[in-house]
KETIMI-784338 format. One line per field, with one value per residue (C-alpha): residue number from 1; residue in three letters; x, y, z. Coordinates in Angstrom, 3 decimals, decimal comma. Layout:
# KETIMI-784338
resi: (NUM:...)
resn: (Ala:...)
x: (X:...)
y: (Y:...)
z: (Z:...)
//
This chain:
# KETIMI-784338
resi: (1:2:3:4:5:6:7:8:9:10:11:12:13:14:15:16:17:18:19:20:21:22:23:24:25:26:27:28:29:30:31:32:33:34:35:36:37:38:39:40:41:42:43:44:45:46:47:48:49:50:51:52:53:54:55:56:57:58:59:60:61:62:63:64:65:66:67:68:69:70:71:72:73:74:75:76:77:78:79:80:81:82:83:84:85:86:87:88:89:90:91:92:93:94:95:96:97:98:99:100:101:102:103:104:105:106:107:108:109:110:111:112:113:114:115:116:117:118:119:120:121:122:123:124:125:126:127:128:129:130:131:132:133:134:135:136:137:138:139:140:141:142:143:144:145:146:147:148:149:150:151:152:153:154:155:156:157:158:159:160:161:162:163:164:165:166:167:168:169:170:171:172:173:174:175:176:177:178:179:180:181:182:183:184:185:186:187:188:189:190:191:192:193:194:195:196:197:198:199:200:201:202:203:204:205:206:207:208:209:210:211:212:213:214:215:216:217:218:219:220:221:222:223:224:225:226:227:228:229:230:231:232:233:234:235:236:237:238:239:240:241:242:243:244:245:246:247:248:249:250:251:252:253:254:255:256:257:258:259:260:261:262:263:264:265:266:267:268:269:270:271)
resn: (Met:Glu:Pro:Gly:Glu:Ser:Ser:Ala:Lys:Lys:Arg:Phe:Gly:Ala:Glu:Leu:Arg:Ala:His:Arg:Thr:Arg:Arg:Gly:Trp:Thr:Gln:Val:Glu:Leu:Gly:Ala:Lys:Ile:Gly:Tyr:Ser:Gly:Ser:Tyr:Val:Ser:Asp:Val:Glu:Arg:Gly:Asp:Lys:Gly:Ala:Thr:Asp:Asp:Phe:Ala:Lys:Arg:Cys:Asp:Ser:Glu:Asp:Ala:Phe:Asp:Leu:Pro:Gly:Thr:Phe:Leu:Arg:Leu:Trp:Glu:Asp:Leu:Gln:Arg:Glu:Ser:Phe:Pro:Thr:Trp:Phe:Ala:Pro:Val:Val:Pro:Ile:Glu:Arg:Glu:Ala:Ala:Lys:Ile:Thr:Gly:Trp:Glu:Leu:Gly:Ala:Val:Pro:Gly:Leu:Leu:Gln:Thr:Glu:Asp:Tyr:Ala:Arg:Ser:Leu:Ile:Arg:Ala:Arg:Lys:Pro:His:Asp:Asp:Glu:Glu:Ala:Val:Glu:Arg:Ile:Leu:Gln:Gly:Arg:Ile:Glu:Arg:Gln:Gly:Val:Leu:Ser:Arg:Pro:Lys:Pro:Pro:Lys:Leu:Thr:Tyr:Val:Ile:His:Glu:Gly:Ala:Leu:Arg:His:Val:Ile:Gly:Gly:Arg:Glu:Ala:Met:Gly:Asn:Gln:Leu:Asp:Arg:Leu:Ile:Lys:Thr:Gly:Glu:Ala:Pro:Gly:Thr:Val:Ile:Gln:Val:Leu:Pro:Tyr:Ser:Ala:His:Asp:His:Ala:Gly:Val:Glu:Gly:Leu:Leu:Tyr:Phe:Tyr:Glu:Arg:Thr:Gly:Gln:Pro:Thr:Val:Ala:Tyr:Ser:Glu:Cys:Phe:Gly:Gly:Ala:Arg:Leu:Ile:His:Asp:Pro:Ala:Glu:Val:Ser:Asp:Leu:Thr:Thr:Val:Met:Gly:Met:Leu:Arg:Ala:Ala:Ala:Leu:Ser:Pro:Arg:Asp:Ser:Val:Ala:Leu:Met:Arg:Gln:Ile:Gly:Arg:Asp:Leu:Asp)
x: (0,396:0,664:0,891:-2,151:-3,801:-4,464:-8,217:-9,422:-10,882:-7,778:-5,864:-8,242:-7,531:-4,115:-3,912:-6,205:-4,135:-1,099:-2,593:-4,238:-0,856:0,971:-0,638:-0,758:-4,678:-6,412:-9,433:-11,911:-10,039:-10,263:-13,932:-14,615:-13,016:-15,019:-18,686:-17,959:-17,569:-14,142:-15,287:-16,474:-12,997:-11,349:-13,183:-13,037:-8,739:-8,893:-10,764:-14,161:-15,930:-16,361:-15,957:-18,947:-18,504:-19,202:-16,589:-13,674:-14,892:-15,170:-11,286:-9,862:-11,458:-9,704:-11,317:-9,453:-6,223:-6,791:-6,392:-8,358:-9,554:-7,246:-9,353:-12,239:-10,533:-9,457:-13,303:-14,218:-11,612:-13,402:-16,412:-15,548:-14,087:-17,900:-19,208:-19,412:-16,720:-20,118:-21,915:-19,208:-20,182:-23,882:-22,880:-21,945:-24,529:-26,993:-25,855:-26,448:-30,238:-33,436:-35,428:-34,582:-37,307:-36,834:-38,062:-37,199:-37,952:-36,365:-35,983:-36,119:-34,636:-31,486:-32,524:-35,155:-33,997:-33,596:-30,527:-31,490:-32,923:-29,710:-27,423:-29,237:-29,522:-26,349:-25,220:-27,523:-26,074:-21,941:-21,886:-18,469:-17,395:-16,145:-18,040:-15,782:-16,806:-20,117:-20,686:-18,393:-21,000:-23,715:-21,713:-21,985:-25,431:-26,898:-24,425:-26,256:-29,286:-27,910:-29,226:-32,823:-31,140:-30,494:-32,769:-34,143:-33,536:-34,458:-37,768:-38,146:-40,623:-40,664:-42,144:-41,658:-42,924:-45,070:-42,845:-39,656:-42,140:-43,388:-40,274:-38,670:-35,436:-33,681:-37,346:-40,375:-39,533:-36,857:-38,863:-42,311:-40,160:-39,080:-42,594:-43,165:-40,684:-41,934:-45,472:-44,502:-42,130:-45,368:-47,868:-44,902:-45,034:-42,390:-42,278:-44,472:-44,564:-46,120:-46,506:-46,622:-49,128:-48,711:-51,624:-50,123:-48,935:-46,384:-44,710:-42,472:-39,056:-38,584:-35,342:-34,342:-33,502:-33,484:-33,275:-33,084:-31,665:-32,443:-30,172:-30,979:-29,715:-28,362:-29,482:-31,074:-29,031:-30,106:-28,913:-29,385:-28,108:-27,720:-25,165:-22,069:-22,255:-24,230:-24,587:-24,914:-26,739:-26,130:-27,529:-30,952:-32,259:-31,709:-32,636:-35,963:-36,550:-36,155:-38,306:-41,174:-40,452:-40,758:-44,186:-45,444:-44,366:-46,090:-49,567:-49,531:-48,621:-51,517:-52,246:-49,825:-53,134:-53,970:-50,130:-49,833:-53,083:-51,250:-48,189:-50,268:-52,015:-48,639:-47,415:-50,365:-49,968:-46,141:-48,124)
y: (-22,303:-24,214:-22,461:-21,302:-21,567:-17,733:-17,340:-15,732:-19,108:-20,490:-18,339:-17,825:-21,988:-21,651:-19,257:-21,226:-24,292:-22,330:-21,447:-24,827:-26,614:-23,896:-24,798:-28,373:-28,441:-31,380:-29,968:-31,396:-30,230:-26,311:-27,070:-27,636:-24,275:-22,250:-24,400:-25,800:-29,389:-31,044:-32,128:-27,870:-27,004:-29,630:-28,069:-24,599:-25,343:-27,148:-24,462:-27,033:-24,422:-20,158:-19,651:-17,567:-14,262:-16,555:-18,434:-15,639:-14,264:-16,822:-18,032:-14,268:-14,305:-15,236:-19,030:-19,414:-17,702:-14,994:-12,511:-9,961:-8,590:-11,644:-13,767:-11,073:-9,420:-12,623:-12,707:-9,541:-10,124:-13,355:-11,776:-8,633:-11,686:-13,671:-10,416:-7,646:-5,182:-2,694:-4,940:-5,352:-2,475:-2,910:-6,312:-4,604:-2,063:-5,082:-6,946:-3,852:-3,088:-2,702:-2,369:-3,240:-2,000:-3,214:-3,262:-6,004:-5,890:-9,386:-11,729:-12,823:-10,685:-12,184:-13,017:-15,155:-17,132:-21,030:-22,713:-24,058:-20,299:-19,053:-21,045:-21,045:-17,757:-17,400:-19,732:-17,851:-14,667:-15,957:-18,595:-18,381:-18,983:-22,261:-24,539:-23,428:-19,474:-19,983:-21,874:-19,161:-16,642:-19,036:-19,314:-16,203:-15,109:-18,194:-16,945:-13,373:-14,636:-15,533:-11,994:-13,224:-15,841:-12,830:-12,568:-9,891:-9,854:-6,812:-6,088:-6,945:-5,071:-5,820:-4,854:-7,990:-7,643:-10,108:-11,147:-11,991:-14,905:-16,096:-16,561:-19,833:-20,566:-23,602:-25,434:-26,353:-27,745:-25,336:-22,476:-23,893:-24,640:-20,681:-19,531:-21,661:-20,104:-16,816:-17,563:-18,620:-15,837:-13,269:-14,979:-15,290:-11,559:-9,245:-9,639:-7,956:-8,912:-6,981:-7,924:-5,284:-7,102:-6,802:-4,790:-2,009:0,451:2,465:1,787:4,001:1,039:0,659:1,737:-1,338:-2,998:-0,441:-0,931:1,236:0,109:1,373:1,362:2,362:5,932:6,471:7,818:5,553:4,457:3,894:1,467:0,724:-1,154:-2,015:-4,086:-3,897:-1,571:0,296:3,103:2,968:6,283:8,709:12,458:12,908:14,524:11,816:9,124:10,973:11,043:7,576:6,772:8,610:6,174:3,210:4,258:4,535:0,997:0,193:1,956:-0,100:-3,022:-5,843:-6,109:-8,448:-11,221:-11,076:-11,132:-14,496:-15,276:-14,677:-16,282:-19,249:-18,973:-18,833:-21,653:-23,679:-22,304:-24,210:-27,429)
z: (185,280:181,666:178,485:177,229:180,210:180,236:180,624:184,121:185,334:184,848:186,269:189,531:189,386:189,465:191,933:194,095:193,556:194,754:198,265:198,918:198,490:200,304:202,914:202,732:202,531:200,318:198,813:201,075:203,546:202,385:201,457:204,689:205,640:203,416:203,216:199,684:198,273:197,614:194,431:193,747:194,477:192,256:189,545:190,177:190,031:187,256:185,609:184,573:187,012:187,202:191,027:191,852:194,202:197,347:196,973:196,526:199,384:201,767:199,761:200,440:204,741:207,833:208,064:204,760:202,997:204,823:201,740:201,870:198,220:196,738:195,511:195,108:192,124:190,486:190,077:189,082:186,651:185,492:185,177:182,598:180,593:181,160:179,674:176,190:176,914:176,962:179,549:182,499:184,060:184,340:186,689:189,916:189,711:188,807:191,687:194,193:192,476:194,655:191,820:188,513:185,546:181,774:178,176:175,640:172,412:171,274:174,425:177,332:180,283:181,310:184,760:183,323:181,087:181,353:181,022:177,321:176,124:177,337:175,658:172,266:172,688:172,845:170,032:168,027:168,211:168,209:165,744:164,991:168,859:170,056:172,839:175,129:174,851:174,686:177,759:179,685:178,462:179,665:182,907:183,631:182,362:185,184:187,806:187,320:188,623:191,599:192,936:193,096:195,610:197,908:201,414:200,006:195,740:193,708:192,350:188,688:186,627:182,575:179,505:177,139:173,351:172,594:169,036:171,762:173,424:169,597:168,601:169,095:170,562:171,269:169,658:170,981:174,309:175,425:174,869:176,295:179,511:178,831:179,058:182,098:183,604:183,135:183,547:187,209:188,022:186,491:189,138:192,346:193,917:193,824:190,230:187,177:183,561:180,914:177,451:174,550:172,120:167,995:168,402:170,381:166,798:166,734:170,809:172,361:172,315:168,539:169,524:171,374:174,783:177,733:181,505:184,732:188,447:191,332:194,353:197,415:198,529:195,077:191,442:189,270:186,434:183,050:180,271:176,781:173,744:170,258:168,252:169,129:171,906:174,789:177,343:180,851:181,683:184,740:183,555:185,458:182,533:179,955:182,529:183,565:180,018:178,968:182,277:180,755:177,784:180,471:181,521:177,548:177,226:180,381:179,954:176,191:177,418:178,793:182,480:183,987:184,535:180,737:180,258:181,713:179,912:176,834:177,942:178,180:174,649:172,868:175,169:173,794:170,376:170,590:170,704)
//
């Protein structure tokens, strides 16, 4: 690895290239063995693209390098680098969740963000980061959305404050596309989106973001966040108290149908 190539993405690429060349395979030959294109393998080796967990697992498989856990551990390092230290522990929990329930006060939920919206949001929150750092965080966020493409994706229930939908991120076109995605998602089975309108005074979610992750055969885990940190909450009594908060937010929010209608109106207001 060249001096300065210390990022997890570069380490993954260098390790991949070393194992491939040791076996005398071309990038196309490796891609054929694991179901990816040679150009994708090339992008990963150069560090231009971060590997997915599926790619890492296939590299570890008997069909490729037969190195159980090696590339998956490198991928996990990549994930830790792509997220704030306080959010990284949430990522594996999110991947295992059968149901995700969330309250968002200031932004669209990460799993439902469009690429343009997410990029603009990241830049706004990290104005001093260079383009590479922004794109690394963006890729991690977009890759998280892969859970929605599983054969059995998690059921999603969100309450989003009206202010988060009226606050224009990335310009009118980007925000319009983001609203279109929310409307389409909210009308599809398996997802419930409710909007908490401005008219819902003294609501229970003033302290900020709140999420619940339900996994088969495991206790529900809650997650809350503030500037510079977050809490992953396992204590059953506290999770129960926060579940009550979420119930109060859902009761104060508009119905799913009325929420979609309001999102459509907000989209028209952008025009």
